[in-house]
N, C-alpha and C positions, 0 to 999 in steps of 0.2 A: 557802391556800384551795383547797377542791376545784374540779375544771373541773366544768362543768355540761354535759352534751352529749345532744342529742336522742336518743331510743331508735331510732329508725328509723336515723340517721347512725351510731350506735354499732352495732347489729347489721349493718349492712352493713360495717363495719370489721372487725368479728369475723370474719365469712363469710370476707372477702379474705385475712385472715392464715391462717385455717385452710386455705382452699385452697393458697396459698402455701407451706403446711408439709406439702403431699401430700394432704390429705383430699380425697375426692370431694366436688362442691359439693353434693349432696344431703346429704351427712353433715356438711358443715360448716355447713349450714343449721340441722340438727338440733340441734348442739352451741350455734350462737349463739342458738338460740332458749330453749334451756334457761338459758343465762346470762342473757338480757335478762329472761326470767320472773322470776328471782330479783332482780335489780338493780331491777326495777321494784316490787317488793314490799318493797324495804328489806332483803332477804335478803343483806348484801353478803358474808358468808362463802363463799356459792356462785355468785357472778355473775363479775364481768369480772376480779376480783382473783385467779382461777384460771387466766385465760388463759396467763400468761406461763408457768406450770409445766406447763399441757397442752401447750403448744407446745415446750418444753425436753423433754419426756419423748417427743413425737413425734419429735424431732430426733435423739435417742439411740437410735431404733428400738424404744422400749419398747411401742408400739402397733401392732397390725395395722390398716393403714390401707384395707384391702379393703372394709371396711362389712358383709361377709358373716357372717352368723351360721347356726347349724344347730339347727332344731328336730328332736330326735332321736328323737320320738314322735308326730310330727304325724298319722301313718296309725293311730293307736291310737284307739279309740272310747270315749275316757276324757276327762273334764274337766281334765286334768293336763297340762301341757308341760313338758319338760325341754329346755332351751336350752342349747347351747354357746355363750357369746359370742365365743369364738376369740379372746380378749384384745384384742377392740375396745375404744374408749372406752366407757365405762358408759353415756354417753346414748346412742350409736349402738345398741348392744344392746338396753337398755331400752326405747326407742321401738320398734324393730322388732317388738319381743314383744308390743306392746300390741293390735296388730290381730288378730293370730291369738287371742289371750286374749279378747278382746270377743267375738269370732266363737264361741269355745266356750262362754262364758258365757251367749251368747243361745239358744244349742242347750240346754244343760244346766241353765241356772238359775245355776249357779255354776261357777267355774273358776280354776285357779291356774298361773302360770308360775314356773319355778324357773330362773334363769339364773344359769349358772355361768362361769369362767373369764373375768371381765370386770374391769373396772376402776370408780374413782369415778363415779357415774352422776348427780351432782349435786343439784337439788331433787326430792325425791321428790313434792312437790305438783304437779309438771309433769307427770307421768304421770297422777295423781289427777284431775287437771283433765280430761285426755284421756278417761279411763274416764267419769268423771261424766257428761260430754258425751254419753254414750252410754247414759244413763238407766241407770248401774250404780253401785254402791256399790265405793269402791276401798280395799283394805288393803294398804299396801305396807311393805317392811322390807329392809335392808341392813345389812352388816357392815361394819367399818371397821377400820384399824389400831389396833392396841392403845395405849390412852390412860388408862384406869382398872384400878385393882388390884381384885381380888376383894375383898368386903366383909370387912375384918380382915386384908387383906394390905398389902402396901406396894411391890409392884411390879407393871407395867402387865401386863394379860392380856387384856382386852377392849376393844373399840373403843367410841365413841360411838353407835355402831349404832342409826340412827334409824327411828321409827315413824310412818308416816303413815296417815290414815284421811280421805277425802275423800267427800262426798256431794252430789249436786245440790240446789240452791236458787235457786229464783226466777230462773232464768237465769244463775245464778253458781255457787259452791260454797261450802259450809262445809268447811272443811280445817285439820286438826290435823296439823301436820307438825313432830316434836318429837326432839330428841336423847335418849337415854336418859342423859346427863350432865347437869349444870346448864345447860351452855351447849354449843353445838357446837364442835369443836376449830377449825373455821375461824374463828371468832370470836376465838380467840387470835392467830392469824396476822395476823387485820384490824389489832386491835391493834398488834401488833409492826410491821406496814408502816406504820401512822399515828405510831408512836411514842407511843402511849397506854399508861397503866396499864390494869389489868384491875381488878375487884371482888376482895375477898379471900375470897369465898366459891366462886369459880370453880374455883380448882386450887391442888395442892400442889405445893411445890419437891420435889427429890430427894430432901431429908430428911424429906418428910412435913410440912412445916410451910405453913400459907397464905401465898400469896405474891400481889403486885400487880405482878409483873415477868412478861410474857408470855414473855421467852426463858427464865426459870428454870420457868414452868409447862410449857413444852415440854420439858424435862427431866425434869418429874415427873409427876405423874398429874393427871386431872381427877375433880372431885367428881361421884359418881353423884347423879343425879335423886331425890331423896327417900331419899338413903342408901342402905341395902341393898336397896330396891324397885327403886331405878334399876339396880342392879348386877343382880338378878334377871331384869328385863327385857332387858338387854344380852345378858346370858349366853344366854337362851332364843332371840333374834333371831339370834345368832353361831350357835347349832346349826342352827335352821331356815334360814337363808338361806346360811351358810357350809358347816356339814359336810353338809346334805341336797343341796346343789347340787354338792356335789364339790369346792367351792371350798376355798380355806385358810380358817382360824379361828383364834381366839386371837390369839396373838403372832406367828402366821406370815403375817397378811395382811400385804401390802407396804404401805409408806408412800407416799403421794402425793408428798411433798417429798422424803423422804429415801432411798428404795428405788430406786436410779437404775441398776440391773442387770437388772432383769426387771420383768414386769407384777405389777400388785397381786394379782391371782387374787381378786378380790371376787367375792361371792354376793349375788344380789339376788331377793326372791321377791314377787311381785304377785299378789293375789287380786282377782276381780271378781265381783259379786254381781248380777245382773239384776232390777231392782226390780219390772217388769212380772210376772215369774214370783210376787211375792208380793202385789202389789195393783196395781190399773190406776195409771199414771204421773198421772192427773188427780186420783185419790183421794190419791196420795202427795203431790203439790204442795198440795193443800189442807191436809194434815196438818202438813206441815213448816213451811207458811207460819204455821199455828195456833200451833204449838209456839215458832217464834222470836217471835211476837207476845207469847205470854204470858212468854216468858222476859224479853224486854226490859221488861216492864210489873212486873216485881218491884221492890219499893221499893229504892232504892239506899242503901247505908250511906254514901255521900258523893256529893252532888250534883255534883262535879265529875269524878266517874269515872263514864263511861257503860257500860253493860252492853253487851257484844259478842260475838258468836259467833266460835269459832276460825277464824282467815283474815280476819277482818272489818276489823282494823287493816291488814293487808297490801294488801287490796282498796282502801282508802282512799288507802294509798300508792302504790298504781299509778295510781289517778286524777290524783294530784297530778303524778307523775314523767312521765305521757304528755302532759302540759298543759306542765310547766316544764322536763323534762329530768333525766337521771339524773347525781347528783354522784359524781364518780371522786377518790379522793384523789391526792394528787401522785406518791407512790411508783408505784403502780399505773398512773396516766396517763403517767408518763417510761418505765416499761417497755414499755408498749402502744406508745406511739410511736417507742421505739427499734425494735421490731420492724416497725412500718409503713414506718419508712426504709429498714430492713435489704431489705425486700421491694420495695421502690420504690411503695409505696401512698400515692398523695397524700390526706392527711386535713386537715381544718381545723374547729376547733370551730366 
């Protein structure tokens, strides 16, 4: 049975573990906030399940723990930021790119941040929320370790390379945060950690056959979302976020779990569009409310299936987990508690 832990207590534990691992307190809070964002919304592949591997990589010296990033062209009067993440954790580099990006967007109407030389940054929707809360539209993408073959191929070449679009809505956000594979690779790791099988349309084994075994899936390739269309999206995101940031791309991107001799060298791209340069925010709010109202009034094909906007199931999950706590599977819980004991952190559920 999973352990149920209060979100505030869990975040405090995560912060303490990251601090004891060597991160500055401010950076430990950034990373923990990103993990809690994911777990509250039921995105277990990007939540506390990643804490043990983050700590392992930090102990191996694979992260720069300084928290410093370099904005290489901040003095240029253009709506473009080129950022050296300096091999910090992706959450730290991405978080610290948001404020200067929003400032550029407010000045120019639209701006983009190209963040190179960094690592896995967790849920993109976390940064989307930050930017949408500044009355901006967010478009984000990042490349990832190779896990999908080119359409028609049988060897891994591109990652699950997620795409995220976030817009403000009624004090919250509409958030589309999706892998370009049928599922995020992290969900394979979650299934492996739980001892679960996976659906047979998620991945192929090393011989190119559909598999329900997560271990065999990790040896093989993931299925692109929508077949060749998913591969096309993944390829272009790899070029934009990897090649154009000066980061690794294709099979050269380091694996979070398996490349344990160097940083991942991931690239991230964020775009912010200032809504008030297109229309007054009051008008935008009225129009988006009208849009959602009309969308939800469309006759249902099944009375038992509610029409929801992207991110709405996660918002409902967040409300429930804020009230009742976050479930943590036994394997992850045991790993986290072992770290707490190692660092002499007292923790009780």
